[in-house]
C-alpha positions, 0 to 999 in steps of 0.5 A: 547415068545410073547410080546414086548421088555422091554427096554425103548421106544422099541416095537420090538418083544422079542426074548430072556430074555424079550428083542428084538434081538438088545437089547439082543445083547447089553446086551450080550456085556455089553453095556447099553440098552439106547439110543434107537436103531437107524433104519439102514440108507438107504445108499449105502456102497462101498469098495474102493481100493486105493494106500497107499499114498491116504489113508495117505492123507485122514487120514491127512485131517480127522485129520485136519478137525476133521472128521472120515476117512470115512467122509473124504473119502466120501467128497473127492469122492463127490468133485472128482465127483462134488457132494454136500457135 
C-alpha cells in the first residue's frame, strides 16, 4: 500500500484505509483527524512512589494553581532538587 496519508498536512506512509498508523488509530477511536499529529516530546518519563498524604497535597496544589497533577508534581520535584520550573 504505497503512498502518503490522506489526512490534512500529513505525509506519513499509509498503513490502512489510506491513512498512516496515527490517523488510522484516531479514525478507529472516532476522533477527528485534525489537529495534526504531534511528534513525541523528547523527555524522560518517571514513576514516583510516594505516600498518600503527599499525593493529596499535590492534588490540592494542582487544583489551587489550575495545573494537572503531573505538572504540579514536576514543579514540586524541580523545587526539591533546586531546578528551574
